[in-house]
BALUMDO-726988 format. One record per atom (N, C-alpha, C): x, y negated, z negated; residue in three letters. Coordinates in pm, whole numbers, plus 50000, padded with zeros to 5 digits. Layout:
N
XYZALA...
REM end
This chain:
245
443782119237996MET444222125638121MET443052126738217MET443252122838342ASP442192124938440ASP442332139038498ASP441362143038580GLY441332156738628GLY442072159138757GLY442642148538816ALA443282150238947ALA444662156538932ALA444922166639013HIS446232172839010HIS446852172239149HIS448192171939152GLU448902171239280GLU449192185139334GLU449722193939245PHE450092207439286PHE449312217739205PHE448902228439272ASP448272239339200ASP449272246739113ASP450462248839168LEU451482256839100LEU452842250139116LEU453552248739004VAL454952244239008VAL455782254738936VAL456772260139006ALA457662270338951ALA459022264138924ALA459452264738799PHE460742259538758PHE461762270938750PHE463002267938785GLY464082277638771GLY465342270638722GLY466072277038633ALA467322271138585ALA468322269438698ALA468302278938794HIS469232278638906HIS468472280739038HIS468972275139147PRO468412278739277PRO468522294039293PRO467482300339330ASP467252314639352ASP466572321639235ASP466472315239116ASP465772321639004ASP464322324739040ASP463642314939096VAL462222316839128VAL462062327439236VAL462882326739340GLU462762336339449GLU462972350639399GLU463962352639314LEU464272366039266LEU463142372139182LEU462472363939103SER461542369439005SER460082366339033SER459802356039113ALA458422352239139ALA458192348639285ALA459112352339372GLY458982348839513GLY457732354539579GLY457362366639540GLY456152372739596GLY454902365339552GLY454872361439425THR453722354039372THR453592340439439THR454732333639457VAL454722320739525VAL454172322239668VAL454692332139741ALA454232334339879ALA452742337739882ALA452282345639787LEU450862349239779LEU450002336739761LEU450392328039668GLU449582316139641GLU449612306439759GLU450742305439826VAL450812297139946VAL449842302440051VAL449772315740066SER448872321740166SER447412318940135SER447102316140009ARG445742313039967ARG445412298239984ARG446362290840038GLY446132276640062GLY446432267739944GLY447072273139842ARG447392265139725ARG448682257239746ARG448712245239692ARG449902236839702ARG450902241039595ARG452102244639640VAL453122250139550VAL454392241939563VAL455012238939449ALA456302232039445ALA457282240139362ALA458562239139395LEU459632245239317LEU460532234239262LEU460952235639137VAL461862226139075VAL463032233839015VAL464222231139065ASP465442237139011ASP466022227638907ASP466372232838791LEU466942224338686LEU468382220338719LEU469182229838769THR470592227238800THR470882230638946THR472072227138989ARG472502230239126ARG473342243039131ARG473392250339020GLY474192262639017GLY475682259839028GLY476122248838965GLN477502244238980GLN478542254438932GLN478182262938837LEU479142272438780LEU479082286138847LEU478292287538951GLY478172300439018GLY479492305339073GLY479752318339060THR481002324239105THR481142323539256THR480032325039325ARG480052325339472ARG479302313139528ARG479762308539644GLY479122297239707GLY479522284039643GLY478932273239694THR479192259839643THR477862252639623THR477912241039562VAL476692233139546VAL476072230439683VAL476912227139780ALA476402224039915ALA475742236139979ALA476362247939969THR475752259740030THR474482263739956THR474452261939824ARG473242265239749ARG472082256139791ARG472372243439819GLU471322234339864GLU470772238640000GLU471672242540090GLU471242247240222GLU470422259940210GLU470872268940124GLU470172281640106GLU468792279440043GLU468712270239946ALA467432267239882ALA466442261639984ALA466932253240074ALA466062247640178ALA465562258740270ALA466432268040306ALA466032279140392ALA465012288140322ALA465242290940194ALA464302299240118ALA462952292440106ALA462952279240087SER461702271740075SER460892272840203SER461572271940318ALA460872273140446ALA460262286940463ALA460962297240418ILE460442310940428ILE459192312540342ILE459222307040221LEU458082308240130LEU456922299140171LEU457212288640246GLY456162279640291GLY455682269640189GLY456532266640089ILE456112257539984ILE456032243140036ILE455292234739962ALA455072220940006ALA456162211439959ALA456892214939854HIS457852205439796HIS458892213039713HIS460132208039715ARG461172213339627ARG462082201839586ARG462522202239462GLU463462192139414GLU464402198239312GLU465482191039285ASN466492195539189ASN466712184439089ASN466632187638959LEU466782177538855LEU468232174338824LEU469182181838880GLY470582178538869GLY471192180138731GLY470612188638647MET471202191438516MET472492199238532MET473302199638428GLN474582206438434GLN474422221338408GLN474752229238506ASP474692243738496ASP475522248338377ASP474912256138289GLY475622261538173GLY475672252438053GLY475392239538072TRP475582229837964TRP474322222537923TRP473252223538000PHE472052216137959PHE471502221937829PHE470872213337751GLU470332217337622GLU468852213537612GLU468192219037513VAL466802215337487VAL466832203337392VAL467122191737447ASP467212179537368ASP466312168937430ASP466272157337367GLN465332147037410GLN465562142837555GLN466812140937593ALA467102136037728ALA466612145937834ALA466922158837814HIS466512168837913HIS465012171337909HIS464412170937790LEU462962172437781LEU462262161337857LEU462752149037846LEU462122137837915LEU462252139138066LEU463372144938112GLN463502147438256GLN462392156538307GLN462132167138232VAL461102176638275VAL459712170638255VAL459522163038147VAL458242156238127VAL457932147338247VAL458922139638293GLU458722131038409GLU458292138938531GLU458952150338555ALA458622158638671ALA457212164438659ALA456852168938540VAL455512174738519VAL454442164138541VAL454642152238487ARG453652141638503ARG453562136938648ARG454642137238720ARG454632132938860ARG454002143438950ARG454322156338928LEU453832167239012LEU452442172038970LEU452102170238843ARG450772173038790ARG450272187038826ARG450992197438787PRO450572211038822PRO449432216138735PRO448622224738792ARG447622232038713ARG448302243238635ARG449192250438702VAL449882261838641VAL451382260138662VAL452152263638559VAL453612263038566VAL454182276938545VAL455182280338626LEU455992292338604LEU457372287838557LEU457952295338464ALA459252291638410ALA460102304138388ALA461362301838355ASN462312312738335ASN461872322538228ASN462572333938223ALA462302344438124ALA462542339137983ALA461732343837889LEU461842339337751LEU463172343237688LEU463772354137734GLU465092358537685GLU465732366537796GLU467022364337820ASP467652371037933ASP469172371437916ASP469832378538009ARG471292379738005ARG471972366138017ARG471512357938110HIS472122344738128HIS471482335038028HIS472282328537943PRO471692319737841PRO470902308037899PRO471212303738021ASP470442292838082ASP468992296638104ASP468722309638118HIS467342313738146HIS466432311738025HIS466822317037911GLY466012315137791GLY465942300437750GLY467052293337768ARG467062279137735ARG466162271337831ARG466202274937960GLY465322268538057GLY463852271338027GLY463562283437981ALA462182287037945ALA461672278137833ALA462492276537729GLU462072268037616GLU461942253537659GLU462902248937738LEU462892234937783LEU461602231737858LEU461242240037954VAL460062237438037VAL458782238837955VAL458692249137872ALA457472251037793ALA457242239437697ALA458302235037630ARG458152223837538ARG457802211037613ARG458452208937727ALA458192196737803ALA456752196437854ALA456202208037892CYS454822208437938CYS453862204137828CYS454162207637704PHE453322203037593PHE453502188037570PHE454762183737565LEU455032169637538LEU454472160537647LEU454422165637771ALA453922157637882ALA452472153337862ALA451752160137774GLY450362156637748GLY450152146737636GLY451232142437572LEU451112133437457LEU451122118837502LEU450112111437459LEU449932097537502LEU451092088537462LEU451672090937346ARG452672081537293ARG454082083737347ARG454242093737430ILE455532095537498ILE455462087937630ILE456322078037644GLU456302069437762GLU457382073537861GLU457012075237986THR457952078638092THR457632070438216THR458622069438303THR458482062038428THR458722071338545THR457852070838644ASP458012078838765ASP459312074838834ASP460202084638852ARG461522081338907ARG461472078139056ARG460362081139121ILE460212078039263ILE459622064039283ILE458522061239212THR457802048739232THR458172037839131THR458762041839019GLY459082032138914GLY457882028238829GLY456732034638850GLU455532031238775GLU455442039338646GLU454762033438548SER454542040638422SER453652052738448SER453972063838382GLN453212076038403GLN452122077838299GLN451092085038337THR450032088638244THR450242103038198THR449732106738080PRO449932120438030PRO449322130838123PRO449962142338127TRP449452153838203TRP449972166538140TRP449082175938115ARG449502188838059ARG448942200038145ARG449792208938196PRO449292220338274PRO448352228938190PRO447452235838257SER446532244638185SER447232257038132SER448312261438200SER449002273738160SER450482272938195SER451292279438112VAL452722281338140VAL453002296238126VAL453512302338233TYR453832316538232TYR455322318338262TYR455892328738204HIS457322331238219HIS457552344038301HIS458312342838409TYR458612354538491TYR459722362738426TYR459852375138469ILE460832384538415ILE462052384538505ILE463252383838445GLN464472382638525GLN465362394938509GLN466562393438462ASP467512404438463ASP467122415638368ASP466762412138246ARG466442422238146ARG464992426738158ARG464782439638139ASP463432445038143ASP462652440238020ASP461492434538044ARG460612430037938ARG459192434737972ARG458372436537871THR457022441137894THR456142429437932THR455602429438053PRO454772418038096PRO453422417938025PRO452862405938009ASP451502404537959ASP450502406738071ASP450902403938193PHE450072406838310PHE450982407938431PHE450482414338535VAL451242415638659VAL450412410238774VAL451092405238876VAL450442399838995VAL450732409139112VAL449682413339180ASP449812422039296ASP450392413939412ASP451632417139451VAL452272410039562VAL452442419139684VAL451682430039687THR451732439139801THR451402431439929THR452262433040028GLY452102425640152GLY452972413140157GLY453522409340042PHE454392397640034PHE455792401139986PHE456022414339971GLU457342418539922GLU458452415240022GLU458142416040151GLU459172413140251GLU459462398140260GLU458432389940240VAL458652375440236VAL459572372140119VAL459292378240006LYS460152376139889LYS461582380139920LYS461792391839978MET463142396540004MET463852387340105MET463132382340203ARG463752373040298ARG464152360140229ARG463332355440135SER463672343140063SER464902345339975SER465022357139917VAL466202360439837VAL467442360939925VAL467332367540038LEU468482369140128LEU468872356140196LEU468022345840186ALA468412332640236ALA469622327440159ALA469822332240036TYR470982328439956TYR472152337639995TYR472632335840115ALA473602345040174ALA474892345740094ALA475292334840030THR476562335139955THR476442343039826THR475232345239779GLN475052351039646GLN474912366239646GLN474492371939759PHE474172386039762PHE475072393739858PHE474852406639866HIS475752415439940HIS475872411240086HIS477132409540130ARG477412406140270ARG478542415140320ARG478232425040402PRO479292433740455PRO480362426040530PRO479992414440585SER480962406440661SER481952399140573SER481742399240441ASP482642392240349ASP483002401340231ASP483752412140259PRO484042421940154PRO484942416740044PRO485642405740067ASP486582400539968ASP485962390139876ASP484682387239892ALA484022377639803ALA484002383239661ALA484172374739560PRO484202379739422PRO482912386739383PRO483042397539310ALA481862405339269ALA481142398439154ALA479812399339156THR478982394339047THR477912404839017THR477162403238907PRO476122413038874PRO475032414438981PRO474922404839074ILE473852405439174ILE474382406839317ILE475682409139333SER476252409039468SER476372422739533SER476002433339463SER476142446739520SER474912450439601SER475052459439699PRO473862464039773PRO472862470939682PRO473352477139574GLU472462483939480GLU471512474039412GLU471972461639392PHE471092451939327PHE469852449139411PHE470032447839541LEU468872445239628LEU467902456939626LEU468452469239619GLU467592480939606GLU466842480539473GLU467542476439368HIS466922475239236HIS465782465039238HIS465992453939306LEU464992443339312LEU463692448339373LEU463822455639483ARG462632461239548ARG462002472039458ARG462852480239397GLY462352490839309GLY461652485439186GLY462142474139136ARG461482468339018ARG460062464039051ARG459852458539169MET458482454639207MET457572466939209MET458112478239257ARG457322490539257ARG457032495239114ARG458072494739030THR457942499338891THR456942490938814THR457002477738831ILE456072468838761ILE454652470938812ILE454512473538941GLY453172474838998GLY452492488038971GLY453272498738955ARG452692512238949ARG451652513938839ARG451892509838713PRO450862512138610PRO449542505138639PRO449582494238718ALA448362487038751ALA447742491838881ALA448372501638946GLY447852506839070GLY448222498439191GLY449252490039178PHE449722481639288PHE451002487539347PHE451142486539478ALA452382491239541ALA453562482639500ALA453362469539494TYR454402460039454TYR453782449339364TYR454482445639259ALA453962435339169ALA455122427939103ALA454802416339049GLU455722408638967GLU455072406338831GLU455902406938725GLY455382405938589GLY455642392538525GLY454722388538436PHE454822375738367PHE454452377338220PHE455052368638139GLU454712367937997GLU454052354537967GLU453212354637865SER452562342437819SER452812340937669SER453122328837626SER453362326537484SER452072323737408SER450942323537478ARG449652321737412ARG448662332037464ARG447592333937390LEU446552343437429LEU445902338737559LEU445702348137652ILE445052345037779ILE443582348537767ILE442702338837795GLY441262341137788GLY440652341537926GLY439572349237941VAL438852349938069VAL437372347138043VAL436712342238146THR435272339738136THR434462350438210THR435162359338279ASP434492369838355ASP435232382938331ASP434612392138258LEU435222404838226LEU435632412338352LEU434862410838461PHE435122418338582PHE436282412438661PHE436732400538625ALA437922394838689ALA439162402438650ALA439082410638547LEU440232418338499LEU440382431538573LEU439442434938661SER439492448038729SER440562448138835SER
REM end
């Protein structure tokens, strides 16, 4: 593997809006630091109760513009039906090798929606496999053979269920950007203008209050006004003790 990378950060989500809901503040923070960030949605949210594939695509584009990311794509897997198998792993391996991220964010390790935990395993396994020389893949854009690439880290954001983070990111000052990116998914969240839309676990006005409150709750023990939490499946090492302050 050579040392050249295309993106500093690539955030994967099983559905459009997963990343915005759980890591939107972190994404906006890293963009503000000049880092190249990409989002990859595994599915188009085909089974969602509200909205359509077409509206989700429009909303994802609007959210991407709000966050200021450099690139977004959708792997077109089947919502609710994708599995952690060879075919789907190779799809993610191809994306990882093409985007060449330093750091990857992925779905929660375990959550209410089964696609989230399954997406977490799929992405984490694919990131490891992407570094193996004997796995051959072809860049779906250029048609060229790909070289191995393994991100330095894979972290999992926290979604519906409360989980104890291994670390938190201070997103104070970016909480409103996050909320605007979430609200770009107008079909999915509370809309007073459409009172007859079917109810879902995230469509009430209380959910949006909860989302903002969760950032406060996660941040408070670390002394941050707003934060987002992440888990790591491996030990995190530092070279500077004072970087932990």
